[in-house]
N, C-alpha and C positions, 0 to 999 in steps of 0.2 A: 688734195684730199685731207680731210681733218685727221685721219689716222696718221698721216705723215707728220702733221704738226705736233701731235701728242705722243708719238712713240718715244719711249724713254723718259717721259715726264712722270713724276710722282704726284699722287693726289695731295692736295693741300690738307695738311693736318695741323691742328692747334687745339689745345685743351678746351678752348672756348667755342670751337666750332660745334661741339656737341650741343651747346645751348641753342644754336640756330637750327640744328637738324633733328633735335629730339622731339619736336612737335610738328604737326602739320602746319605749314606756313602758307598763308594766302599769297597771291601775287602782289607784289609791291616793289619798292625801291630800296636800294642801299646807297646811302650817301658815302662815297668812297674818299672824300676829302673835305672834312669839315673842321673849322677852327673854333671849336666850342670853348676853348680856353681864352679866347680873345676877350678883352675887357668889355666889349660891347654886349656880351652875354652874362656878365657876372651877376646881374640883378634879376634876370628872368630866364635862367637856364631851364628851370622846370617847365615854364610855359612854352618855351621854344621846343623842348622835346615832346611835350604833350601835343602840340600842334603838328609836329613832324609825324607822330604816330597816327594822328587823325587823317593825314593825307597819305597813309600807307608807306611811310618810311620804316622799313623793317629792321634796319641796323645802321649805325653811324660809325665810320672810322674817323676818330678824333685825332687830328694831326697837330703836332706842336711846331712852333716856329723857332723856339730857342729853349735852353735849359731851364729858364725861369718859369716855363709853362708846364714842365714835366709833372710836377706834383699835382697840379690841377687836373691834368689829363688822367693821371692814375686814379685820383679820387673819383672823378666822374665815371671812369670805367668800373670801379667798385660799386658806386652808388647805383649805376644803371647797368648792372651785370647782365650780359647777354644782349645788350642793346647798343651800348657805347664801347667800341673796341679801340684800345690805345695804340697810337703810332707815334713814336718819338723820333725826332731828328732835328736838324738845324736848317732853317730856310736860308737860301743863298743871299738874300738881302735882309739885313738887320736894320732896325731903327724905325721908329715912328715918332713924329710925323715925317712926311716925305723929305723935307729939307734936311733931316738928320739921318737919312738912309745911307748905309754903307754896305760894302760887301762883307760876307762872312770872313772871319779870321781864324787862324790856328787857335787862338785863345778861346774863341767861341766853341770850337770843336773839343779842345782840351777840357773845357767846363762840362760839356755835354756827354762825352764818351763814358766816363765812369758812372754817371747816372743811368745811361742807357744800359750799360753792363749790369748794374744793380737791379734793374727791372726786367732783364731779358726774359725771364720765365713767365712774365705776365704780359709781354707785348704781343700784339697781333701782327705788327709790321714796323718797318723803319720808314720814316717819312716825316718831314721834308728832307730832301737831299738835293745836291747839285751845286753848280757854280754859275754865277750870272756874268755874262759877257756883254750885256747890253751897254750901249755907249753912255747912258746916264750913270752906270755903276763902274764900268771899266772903260774909261775914255782914252787911256793912253796905253802904249805897249807895255810900260812898266806895270800899270794896273793889271793888264792881262797876264803878264808873267807872274805877278803876285798871286792871282787867282789860280794859276796852274800849280804853284808851289803848295797852295792850301790843299 
């Protein structure tokens, strides 16, 4: 029963939720995991967001992959207030292109956490998060133990 699943749960509250609920909203979509801060979008973000609105995307949760993207995400959330919602975190796999990929380190987290803390009142959610144990990233027992310590 759904009441069993929701008993004791508190409703989601966030200052920006008022922006979504203060007007009648037609049926549409919420993109709950979008990497708008990726360099692929730096020259056409406006066009991408306008196209998303045309196909009834009502809100976008913009997710960061590393601390270097936090400022861009926060700027987008201010520029598109009530449409782009900021989610800051650290992706478990760092590095592009693929041949330079590595697992997240404590240094990555140490760089990110103070910034996340500084934006905490403006955040919608925390994300990316997690550790990657796939063989291409953590191929040995030592790599796996290193992931666990992180």
